[in-house]
TIMIGU-161002 format. One record per residue: z, x, y of N, C-alpha, C, CB in turn; residue in one letter. Coordinates in steps of 0.02 Angstrom, whole numbers, m for minus. Atoms other than C-alpha are relative to their C-alpha. Glycine has a CB too. Example, Ala and Ser with C-alpha at 12.3 -4.5 7.8 and 13.67 -1.06 7.14 Angstrom:
BEGIN
       nz       nx       ny      caz      cax      cay       cz       cx       cy      cbz      cbx      cby   aa
        0       45      m59      390      615     m225        0       45       60       62      m50        1    a
       m3      m42      m59      357      684      m53       37      m39       55      m71       20       23    s
//
This chain:
BEGIN
       nz       nx       ny      caz      cax      cay       cz       cx       cy      cbz      cbx      cby   aa
      m48      m38       56    m1386    m3758     1064       31       64       22      m41       19      m66    m
      m41      m68      m13    m1242    m3624     1080      m28       57      m40       80       m8      m21    t
       32      m59       22    m1279    m3464     1023       28       12      m81       18       65       55    q
      m29       m2       32    m1257    m3445      845       44       64      m19      m32      m23      m28    m
      m37      m52       26    m1140    m3316      755      m29       48      m52       53      m26      m25    p
       40      m40       44    m1188    m3178      632       50        0      m45      m30       69       22    a
      m62       20       67    m1096    m3195      456       m2       73      m37      m31      m78      m70    l
       15      m41       58    m1059    m3062      332       36      m33      m67       25       77       14    y
      m17       29       44    m1028    m3148      168        7       29      m57      m28      m40       m3    i
       m9       m8       56     m951    m3117       m5      m44      m40      m37       57       m7      m11    g
       40       51       52    m1073    m3199     m131       21       m4      m80      m78       23       m1    h
      m17       14       83     m996    m3173     m294      m71       12      m45       28      m92      m15    g
       58       18       41    m1105    m3225     m429      m30      m81      m14       18       28      m63    a
       11       81       m7    m1159    m3396     m489       66      m27      m24      m68      m34      m47    p
      m48       41        2    m1002    m3430     m555       59        0       52       20        9      m58    l
      m28       23      m57     m946    m3446     m376       m5      m61        1      m23       23       52    l
       12       89      m18    m1015    m3624     m389       56      m43      m32      m79      m34      m36    l
      m48       38       58     m884    m3662     m528       72       13       28       m7       36      m86    d
      m71      m15        3     m738    m3596     m434       15      m36       76       20       91      m11    d
      m24       46      m65     m662    m3739     m314       25       27       44       44      m47       m7    p
      m47      m52      m26     m555    m3617     m229      m47       45       45       37       43      m63    v
       52      m53      m30     m692    m3487     m167      m48      m49       18      m32       62      m51    w
       48       46      m25     m819    m3634     m138       25      m33       41      m28      m39      m41    s
      m29       30      m43     m711    m3730      m44       19       44       71       52      m26      m35    s
      m21      m61      m44     m669    m3568       74      m86       m4       30       35       88      m52    e
       62       14      m27     m859    m3547       98      m24      m54       46      m32       m4      m44    i
       18       57      m51     m911    m3723      146       52      m22       45      m21      m61      m34    a
      m29       m8      m50     m776    m3706      270      m25       28       52       42       22      m11    e
       24      m65      m36     m873    m3571      367      m31      m36       44      m45       56      m37    i
       59       52      m61    m1000    m3713      434       47      m42       44      m61      m70      m47    t
      m37       51      m47     m858    m3813      505        4       71       81      105      m37      m51    k
      m19      m28      m52     m855    m3664      638      m39       m7       57       10       57      m11    k
       35       m5      m57    m1007    m3684      729      m65      m46      m22      m15       81       22    f
       58       54       11    m1168    m3796      741      m32       10      m51      m48       m7       47    e
       40      m21       49    m1299    m3824      613      m51       44       31      m28      m55      m35    k
       70      m45      m28    m1423    m3684      642      m58      m39      m14      m13       78      m40    p
       56       15       17    m1590    m3716      650      m45       40      m61      m26        1       57    k
       47      m38       73    m1652    m3579      526       50       69      m29      m99       43       34    a
      m39      m56       21    m1555    m3451      428      m58       66      m13       46      m22      m72    i
       15      m77       m5    m1584    m3261      420       26       34      m56       31       33       62    l
      m27      m38       36    m1531    m3181      259       m8       67      m23        2      m24      m32    i
       18      m73       15    m1514    m3003      214       66       m4      m65       10       69       82    v
      m22        0       70    m1441    m2979       26        6       57      m26      m36      m33      m40    s
       m9      m74       46    m1372    m2821      m85      m56        2      m46       74        7      m50    a
       46        7       65    m1517    m2892     m222      m62       16       39       m2      m80      m43    h
       78      m38       m3    m1662    m2821     m121       m1       32       62      m71      m53       m2    w
       14      m60      m28    m1692    m2674      m63      m64       14        3       31       47      m28    e
      108        0        5    m1886    m2642      m13        5       45       59      m66      m98       21    s
       43      m23      m60    m1952    m2519      105      m91       m5      m11       23       85       13    a
      m20       25      m73    m2044    m2575      225       17      m77       m9      m65       10       60    p
      m33       70      m28    m1958    m2727      296      m39      m60      m26       m1       m5       86    i
       27       45        9    m2010    m2877      201       46      m61      m16      m41       18      m40    s
      m26       58        6    m1984    m3062      198      m26      m35      m55       m6      m33       55    i
       24       55       74    m1981    m3201       47      m59      m44       35       79      m69      m35    t
       63       40      m26    m2123    m3314       69       44      m49       47      m52      m45      m68    s
      m15       45      m55    m2113    m3444      213      m18      m83      m32      m51       26       73    p
       19       73       36    m2178    m3593      112       49      m56       m6      m19       10      m72    v
      m57       38       m6    m2070    m3744       97       m5       m4      m82       m2      m72       52    a
       m4       19       61    m1987    m3764      m74      m12       95      m42      m68      m72      m15    g
       m5      m69       16    m1986    m3563      m92       49      m18      m95       56       52       82    t
      m30       m9       76    m1934    m3528     m293       57       49        8      m58       31      m58    p
      m53      m49        6    m1771    m3453     m329      m16       81      m43       57      m44      m38    l
       12      m59       48    m1751    m3279     m413       69       m6      m23      m26       80       32    v
      m34        4       41    m1634    m3292     m561       15       76      m25      m26      m46      m41    y
       m6      m60       24    m1570    m3105     m548       56        8      m12      m21       45       31    d
      m80      m25       26    m1430    m3094     m677      m28      m28      m61       86      m34       36    f
       m2       12       92    m1390    m3132     m863       69       m9       m6      m27       71      m59    g
      m38        9       18    m1295    m3172     m971       60      m76       12        7       53       10    g
      m33       53      m18    m1232    m3344     m899      m10      m69      m16       m1        4       51    f
       17       65       30    m1236    m3526     m932      m58      m31       17       46      m44       11    a
       51       31      m24    m1391    m3603     m943      m46      m40       58        5      m19      m25    q
       11       17      m66    m1367    m3717     m793      m23       40       55       50      m20       17    k
       11      m31      m80    m1386    m3573     m672      m64        2        1       29       77       22    f
       42       m5       10    m1548    m3547     m721      m60      m52        6       14       21      m38    y
       35       60      m12    m1598    m3712     m688       10      m28       52        8      m42      m39    e
      m18       24      m68    m1534    m3740     m511      m50        9       43       55       31       28    m
       58       m4      m45    m1654    m3766     m365       30       m3       77      m53      m64      m16    t
      m29      m22      m81    m1620    m3735     m184      m72        6       41       52       90        4    y
       65        6      m50    m1791    m3827      m95       15       23       63      m28      m73       10    e
      m24       12      m74    m1772    m3785       77      m90        5       42       73       80       31    t
       68       24      m32    m1911    m3822      216      m55       65       18       19      m43       74    p
       52      m41      m19    m2072    m3730      277       42       75       67      m67      m67       41    d
      m39      m55      m59    m1998    m3568      377      m76       40       29       71       74      m49    a
       51      m38      m46    m2174    m3510      452       23        9       78      m71      m41        0    s
      m25      m17      m80    m2109    m3509      623       56       57        7       35      m70       36    a
      m55      m47       17    m1962    m3409      583      m31       69      m14       43      m25      m63    l
       51      m39       36    m2080    m3294      499      m40       38       53      m48      m47      m46    a
       52      m11      m54    m2201    m3273      656       64       35       54      m47      m86       31    a
      m37      m23      m58    m2054    m3242      766       20       64      m30       63      m47       26    r
      m30      m73       19    m1978    m3104      655      m61       52       m4       43        0      m78    i
       53      m52      m18    m2139    m3012      659      m38        7       77      m56      m13      m52    a
       20      m27      m63    m2163    m3017      833       61       41       20      m19      m57       54    a
      m55      m34      m29    m1994    m2938      858      m12       69      m40       76      m39      m10    m
        0      m61       54    m2038    m2783      742      m57       57       42      m34      m31      m96    m
       51      m60      m58    m2110    m2626      831      m77      m11      m47       39      119       m1    p
       66        1       14    m2304    m2589      803        1       41      m58      m47       22       54    d
       28      m35       69    m2265    m2456      678       34      m14      m60        2       74        1    n
      m31       28       57    m2150    m2551      576      m14      m85      m18       76       15       13    e
        2       74        2    m2236    m2711      539       23      m26      m69      m73      m26       14    p
      m19       24       43    m2162    m2855      441      m49       m1      m45       25      m48       13    l
       34       13       46    m2223    m2885      268       18      m63      m36       m1       51      m34    h
       10       66       47    m2251    m3060      186        8        4      m65      m62      m28        3    e
       28      m11       78    m2216    m3065       m2       m6      m72      m34       57       52      m51    s
      m31       31       31    m2205    m3186     m118       43      m27      m52      m15       m7        4    r
      m70        4       61    m2035    m3173     m185       32      m55       53       64       92      m20    r
      m30       45        9    m1917    m3302     m194       77       10       32       m8      m12      m66    g
      m75      m31      m27    m1721    m3308     m134       30       20      m51       51      m46       37    l
      m23        3       81    m1623    m3223     m262       68      m17       23       m6       77      m55    d
      m66       43       m7    m1438    m3272     m291       42       41       31       33      m25      m65    h
      m34      m25      m66    m1364    m3169     m141      m31      m60       41      m20       87       30    g
       21       56      m38    m1455    m3298      m52       29      m59       m3      m56      m11       m9    a
      m21       64       10    m1454    m3458     m126       73      m12      m32      m51      m29      m42    w
      m55       14        5    m1297    m3470     m214       66      m26       51        6       42      m24    v
      m43        7      m67    m1176    m3455      m55      m33      m64       53       m3       82       44    p
       16       43      m47    m1314    m3558       40       14      m85      m24      m75       18       17    l
       m8       64       31    m1303    m3696      m90       63      m43       11       m5       11      m66    r
      m53       27      m34    m1121    m3711      m45        7      m23       74       41       40       m8    i
        0        4      m95    m1134    m3699      148      m44      m64       26      m46       80       42    m
       74       50      m13    m1303    m3803      168      m29      m25      m55      m63       39       33    y
       23       44       55    m1311    m3932        3      m55      m15        5       29      m54       m9    p
       62       37      m17    m1462    m4021       77      m53       21        0       m3      m22       48    d
       68      m61      m17    m1570    m3864       91      m46      m15       47      m51       14      m61    a
       48       42      m58    m1631    m3962      252      m14       57       64       51      m81       37    d
       m1      m54      m39    m1625    m3789      342      m61       39      m22       66       36       m5    i
       65      m55       25    m1792    m3654      339       55       58       m9      m78       23       70    p
      m32      m82        1    m1717    m3487      282      m49       29      m41       83       16      m36    v
       23      m68       12    m1789    m3312      255       48       28      m23      m24       36       52    l
      m40      m69       23    m1731    m3183      166      m32       73       28       m1        4      m87    q
       18      m92      m16    m1741    m2996      220       m3       28      m28       27       44       26    m
      m30      m61       40    m1762    m2841      118       24       41       42      m45       38      m44    s
      m47      m42      m38    m1635    m2718      173      m40       69      m11       85       m2      m31    m
       52      m40       m2    m1764    m2570      194       36       85      m11      m41      m18       75    p
      m43      m48       m1    m1620    m2440      201       69      m16      m17       m3       26       56    t
      m68       m8       m1    m1444    m2381      169       43       26       37       12       19      m36    s
      m24      m44      m56    m1414    m2281      314       35      m55       65      m74       50       30    d
      m29       52      m62    m1276    m2398      425      m48       28       77      111       15       14    p
       42       13      m45    m1375    m2330      584      m45      m29       20      m12       23        8    g
       78       26       m2    m1530    m2391      543       15      m80      m16      m59       43      m69    k
      m19       72       15    m1456    m2563      487       27      m13       63       51      m15      m63    l
      m19       25      m52    m1366    m2579      635      m50      m19       52       42       38       20    i
       53      m11      m37    m1513    m2537      727      m52      m80      m14      m34       81      m28    e
       26       50       47    m1593    m2682      623       29      m63       47       31        7      m89    l
      m42       76      m24    m1462    m2811      672      m17       m3       63       89       m6       m5    g
       17       14      m50    m1480    m2772      852      m82      m17       26       30       44       25    k
       42       43      m28    m1665    m2812      856       m3      m53      m20      m49       15        2    r
      m10       79       21    m1635    m2972      764       46      m43       49       38       m4      m76    l
      m59       50      m33    m1496    m3021      886      m28      m48       46       57       40       41    r
       14       54      m60    m1598    m3123     1005        2      m81      m53      m98       20       49    p
       31       51       31    m1639    m3237      865       73      m49      m19      m51       30      m69    l
      m59       37      m10    m1449    m3300      877       m4      m60       56       53       50       18    r
       m8       31      m50    m1485    m3360     1044      m61      m83        9       m8       63       54    e
       48       58       20    m1627    m3464      967       23      m62      m55      m63       36      m30    e
      m17       47       47    m1514    m3560      855      m23       26      m77      m34      m68       22    g
       m4      m16       67    m1532    m3451      700       66       44      m24      m62       36      m16    v
      m43      m23       20    m1408    m3406      593      m24       82      m42       30      m57      m37    l
      m17      m58        8    m1396    m3207      552       48        9      m65       27       21       62    i
      m35        9       64    m1318    m3192      354       m1       76      m24      m39      m58      m54    v
      m12      m73       57    m1264    m3016      277       31      m30      m67       68       69       34    g
      m18       41       63    m1243    m3082      104       33       77      m60      m93      m53      m36    s
      m13      m45       55    m1135    m2936      m18       78       m8      m32      m14       75       28    g
      m68       30       25     m954    m2910      m77       31       70       26       11      m26      m94    f
      m22      m63      m47     m826    m2791       27       15       43      m69       79      m15       65    m
      m16      m42       54     m790    m2716     m152      m49      m18      m65       79       m9      m17    t
       55       23       61     m901    m2723     m303        5       69      m66     m101       m3       44    h
        4      m55       54     m834    m2581     m421      m24      m25      m81       79       32       m4    g
        6       20       82     m900    m2676     m584       14       40      m62      m62      m16      m13    l
      m14      m46       46     m908    m2525     m678       87       31      m34      m37       50       33    p
      m52      m19        2     m722    m2497     m660       53      m68      m14        5       40       59    f
      m42       64        1     m658    m2667     m693       27      m18      m76      m47      m64       29    l
      m14       31       74     m554    m2716     m843       44      m61       m4       36       53      m46    r
       m7       89        6     m499    m2882     m824      m38      m40       28       55      m30       25    d
       67       45      m25     m642    m3006     m788       25      m75        4      m72        5      m59    w
      m14       63       m2     m547    m3155     m772       m5      m20       88       74      m11      m41    s
        7        8      m63     m566    m3247     m599       53       15       39      m18      m55       10    i
      m79       m4      m32     m377    m3242     m545       17       91      m19       70      m72      m56    d
      m43      m69       22     m358    m3034     m609       31       26       57      m45       61      m31    a
      m54      m31      m32     m245    m2932     m503      m67       45       35       71       41      m54    k
       43      m60      m17     m346    m2815     m391       25       83       m1      m20      m16       68    a
      m27      m55       m8     m350    m2636     m439       14       35       49      m21       27      m24    p
      m20      m40      m89     m291    m2516     m309      m73       30       40       63       93      m12    g
       66      m23      m31     m465    m2439     m277      m29      m77       56      m65       22      m79    w
        6       53      m20     m507    m2615     m236       33      m24       65       12      m31      m46    s
      m47       13      m60     m358    m2651     m125       m9       37       71       68       20      m24    s
       11      m43      m53     m355    m2497      m39      m59        4       31       13       56      m17    d
       62       m1      m26     m537    m2497        3       m9      m70       38      m51       14      m57    f
       m4       59      m40     m527    m2667       73       48       m3       53       11      m53      m38    d
      m39        3      m36     m368    m2634      180      m29       41       52       58       11      m26    q
       23      m38      m42     m448    m2490      242      m61      m32       49      m19       55      m37    w
       51       34      m36     m615    m2605      294       36      m36       56      m42      m49      m46    a
      m32       30      m32     m492    m2723      369       19       25       51       36      m19      m26    a
      m39      m42      m60     m408    m2601      486      m62        1       45       34       87      m22    d
       70      m15      m33     m577    m2544      549      m25      m68       26      m57       34      m55    a
       33       57      m36     m632    m2719      579       48      m44       56      m27      m51      m59    l
      m53       41      m57     m484    m2788      663        5       57       56       91      m24      m36    s
        1      m45      m68     m524    m2632      809      m56       m5       18       16       73       m1    r
       64        8      m25     m700    m2666      801      m23       78      m16       m3      m28       82    g
        4      m62       12     m717    m2481      742      m81        9      m42       71       20      m42    d
       74       11       28     m909    m2491      694      m16       75      m24      m61      m31       63    v
       30      m91       13     m917    m2282      694       33       13      m78       47       77       74    d
      m47      m17       75     m773    m2281      557      m34      m28      m71       84      m44        5    m
       32       23       44     m854    m2397      464      m48       18      m37      m12      m33       15    l
       64      m28       19    m1022    m2309      469       16       45      m47      m39       30       53    a
      m18      m61       37     m940    m2161      409       64      m23      m78       41       58       71    s
      m62       26       58     m851    m2255      244      m16       57      m52      m10      m94      m41    y
      m19      m55       68     m919    m2129      111       31       63       30      m74       29      m48    k
      m48      m52        8     m816    m1984      201       66      m24       31      m25       66       31    d
      m86       17      m21     m658    m2080      272       31      m61      m43        8      m27       90    l
      m37       57       38     m643    m2240      151       49       26      m64      m60      m53      m32    a
      m23      m24       64     m525    m2205       12      m40      m44      m54       84       m9       m6    p
       32       19       39     m577    m2232     m162      m65      m33        1       31      m23      m20    a
       59       38      m27     m752    m2268      m97      m56        7      m68      m32       40       80    v
       54       m1       56     m851    m2206     m259       21      m65      m63        1       89      m37    n
       m7       41       26     m736    m2337     m350      m14      m81       29       50       19      m19    y
       22       39      m24     m761    m2460     m237      m75      m38        0       18       20       39    a
       71       m6       m6     m944    m2452     m203      m43       64      m47      m11       10       80    h
       26      m57       52    m1021    m2344     m371      m89       m1       43        4      m34     m112    p
       62       16      m23    m1191    m2415     m263       36      m31       49      m54      m38      m43    t
      m21       24      m45    m1180    m2457      m98      m28      m79       34       m5       51       35    v
       47       78      m17    m1292    m2618      m82       25      m59        5      m46      m19      m49    e
      m47       64      m18    m1148    m2751      m66       45       12       64       53      m17      m64    h
      m56       m6      m59    m1053    m2659       72      m57        5       55       61       76       m4    f
       43      m36      m54    m1224    m2604      183      m17      m84       34      m83       59      m38    t
        6       36      m60    m1259    m2779      245       35      m14       49      m12      m41       m8    p
      m32      m24      m50    m1131    m2771      331       m7       22       72       14       34      m20    l
       15       m6      m21    m1204    m2670      444      m67      m41       54       15       32      m29    f
       60       58      m30    m1349    m2788      483       45      m38       45      m43      m58      m64    v
      m27       32      m34    m1222    m2906      526       44       19       77       27      m23      m45    t
      m31      m48      m68    m1122    m2786      650      m36      m22       49       m8       86        0    l
       52       m1      m58    m1279    m2741      739      m14      m51       33      m58       18      m16    g
       17       64      m31    m1314    m2923      780       46      m36       37      m20      m40      m44    a
      m68       27      m56    m1144    m2945      869      m24        8       66       78       49       m2    a
       34        8      m69    m1176    m2985     1060       23       66       45       25      m76       40    t
      m27      m42      m28    m1062    m2836     1089       37       62      m66       48      m43       51    q
       m1      m29       63    m1051    m2677      996       72       19      m15      m50       58       m4    a
      m59       m3       17     m867    m2662      992       36      m70      m27       29       27       53    d
      m16       62        3     m845    m2846      956       60       m5      m79      m80      m45       m3    a
      m40      m12       44     m692    m2878      851      m24      m80      m66       85        6       46    i
       24       56       45     m758    m2995      701       68      m54      m15      m31       37      m76    p
      m70       55       28     m639    m3141      634        3        1      m69       m6      m88       19    e
       m4       m5       59     m598    m3131      483       m2      m99      m23       72       55      m16    t
        4       74       10     m651    m3307      387       38       m7      m90      m99      m29       11    l
       m5       11       50     m616    m3277      206       36       66      m12      m57      m23      m31    i
      m35      m53       28     m486    m3144      116       31       m3      m60       42       18       36    e
      m14       m6       66     m426    m3105      m50      m34       10      m70       22      m39       m4    g
       52      m37       46     m498    m3060     m218      m11      m48      m64       29       80      m24    f
       21       42       49     m590    m3123     m355      m31       50      m55      m52      m57       29    w
       21      m48       53     m597    m3040     m529       14       80       20      m79      m13      m13    m
      m37      m72      m29     m506    m2900     m428      m36       29       51        8       58      m54    g
       39      m15      m64     m651    m2884     m301        6      m48       47      m69        8       m9    l
      m20       22      m58     m622    m2917     m114      m54      m57       12        6       56       53    s
       42       60      m20     m712    m3079      m58        1      m19       78       26      m62      m41    k
      m30        3      m84     m662    m3039      131      m76      m10       21       48       86       42    r
       73       18      m22     m806    m3122      219       20      m27       94      m38      m81      m66    s
      m11       m4      m62     m821    m3120      416      m63      m39       59        9       77        5    l
       41       27      m65     m888    m3190      584        3       49       48       27      m66       33    l
      m17      m26      m54     m939    m3098      713      m52      m30       58        2       74      m10    v
       52       58      m67    m1006    m3189      902      m33       49       22       42      m47       77    a
//
């Protein structure tokens, strides 16, 4: 098997599953590489220290961590195979002073919504890992630690949203025009990514335009640093897979080799 890439994807909300355009774009991602042996995903919706993983048992339940949506979204399933082997492998990669904690938690919507589109047969073992910090440097180091998994057929995914200023949206329609703060932040990030400037991206709180509007809380941006850390080279230039906006928020998604 060839080496798997690492991804950063915008996962939207459950409504993504009803958007034929964005769904088709996410489905296209899987044509870029072989089918992985397993998937490790870090989602914006699980911030927890120490580092923890979801239950590895087959048919791990889903977390319906959202409200106000149609009933069908709360009845969806995504029953993946046993992931105990991946859990053991990840545990072995952790330093002695940072043991991996196994939980009974299921996959949240930052994991199962995009994966339902990418791999609808749910026939690949999946683990979700908590994001133990928002510090870019520490998340990059975590990505570096996980990098060898790519050579073992494991797809590493950071799942967030390139802009996520929900409190500042005025038009909640799917095709809403991007607010200036959203497009400005997205363009700044795109420029830094096009140059492989990880240091600039890591300094986003100080350097990025409209950062307090684009990310009033940072958890949808920071999974990017796990992805960048898992890159083969520190200054790798990511490939943009998806760009554009959804409800005015940037759905920019990336692949790093």
